[in-house]
C-alpha positions as CSV (number, residue, x, y, z in Angstrom):
1,M,0.0,-0.1,0.1
2,S,1.1,3.4,-0.8
3,L,-0.1,6.9,-0.9
4,T,-0.6,9.1,-3.3
5,L,0.4,12.9,-3.1
6,E,-3.1,13.9,-3.1
7,Q,-3.5,11.6,-0.4
8,V,-1.3,13.5,1.9
9,H,-3.0,16.6,1.1
10,R,-6.6,15.4,1.8
11,I,-5.1,14.0,4.9
12,A,-3.4,17.5,5.9
13,H,-6.8,19.1,5.3
14,L,-8.7,16.9,7.4
15,A,-6.3,17.0,10.1
16,R,-6.6,20.9,9.6
17,I,-2.8,20.8,9.0
18,E,-1.5,23.8,6.7
19,I,1.1,21.8,4.7
20,D,3.5,23.1,1.5
21,E,4.5,21.2,-1.7
22,I,7.6,20.4,0.0
23,E,6.3,19.4,3.0
24,A,3.7,17.1,1.6
25,R,6.5,15.4,-0.5
26,R,8.5,14.8,2.5
27,T,5.9,13.1,4.4
28,L,4.8,11.5,1.6
29,D,8.2,9.5,1.5
30,Q,8.1,8.8,5.3
31,L,4.4,7.4,5.1
32,N,5.2,5.3,2.4
33,G,8.4,4.3,4.0
34,I,6.3,3.5,7.2
35,F,3.4,1.2,5.0
36,G,6.6,-0.5,3.7
37,L,8.1,-1.4,7.2
38,I,4.8,-2.3,7.9
39,E,4.2,-5.0,5.1
40,T,7.6,-6.5,5.8
41,M,6.8,-7.3,8.8
42,Q,3.3,-8.5,7.7
43,A,5.4,-10.8,5.6
44,V,6.9,-12.9,8.5
45,D,5.7,-16.0,9.2
46,T,4.7,-16.2,13.1
47,Q,2.6,-19.3,13.3
48,G,3.4,-20.7,16.4
49,V,5.1,-18.3,18.0
50,E,3.5,-16.8,21.6
51,P,3.2,-13.7,22.0
52,M,5.8,-11.6,24.7
53,A,5.0,-9.4,27.3
54,H,8.3,-8.0,26.7
55,A,11.2,-7.8,24.0
56,Q,13.5,-9.5,26.6
57,E,13.3,-12.3,28.9
58,L,13.5,-10.5,32.3
59,A,12.2,-11.5,35.9
60,Q,10.7,-8.8,37.9
61,R,12.4,-8.7,41.5
62,L,9.5,-8.7,43.8
63,R,10.1,-8.2,47.6
64,P,8.3,-11.1,49.8
65,D,4.8,-10.5,50.9
66,C,5.3,-10.3,54.8
67,V,4.7,-7.8,57.6
68,T,7.4,-5.3,57.9
69,E,6.0,-3.5,60.9
70,D,6.0,-4.5,64.5
71,D,3.1,-3.3,66.3
72,Q,0.5,-2.8,63.9
73,L,-2.1,-2.3,65.9
74,A,-0.5,0.9,67.4
75,W,0.2,2.3,63.9
76,R,-3.7,1.4,63.2
77,A,-4.6,3.4,66.3
78,A,-2.2,6.3,65.0
79,F,-3.6,6.6,61.6
80,Q,-7.5,6.1,62.9
81,A,-6.9,8.6,65.4
82,I,-6.4,11.7,62.5
83,A,-9.0,10.0,60.6
84,P,-12.5,12.1,60.8
85,E,-14.7,8.8,61.9
86,A,-13.1,5.0,62.8
87,E,-14.7,2.4,64.6
88,A,-13.6,-0.9,65.7
89,G,-10.7,-0.3,64.1
90,L,-12.7,0.3,60.4
91,Y,-12.6,4.1,58.7
92,L,-15.9,5.0,58.2
93,V,-17.2,7.3,55.2
94,P,-20.3,8.7,53.5
95,K,-22.5,6.5,51.8
96,V,-22.4,7.2,48.1
97,I,-24.8,4.5,46.4
98,E,-28.3,4.4,47.4
């Protein structure tokens, strides 16, 4: 697939971009180059290749999922002391759904 100069002018008009003849020709070459790259990539046989989440096989460094605070009840009490409303270890919030 390749574009024509008239199509580039039409795209520029639809995008409300003012483009002169030199820019239009340069843009035409760049867009046709992009379309050529896409055609080359689509020609590659990817049958049986699993999709990847990342281009490299990297492992996420994760910390262990464990409690690190010594006295959780003291921390909770300190945070709930400054909360507008708290009861029985829970934060009370206004009802927003009827």
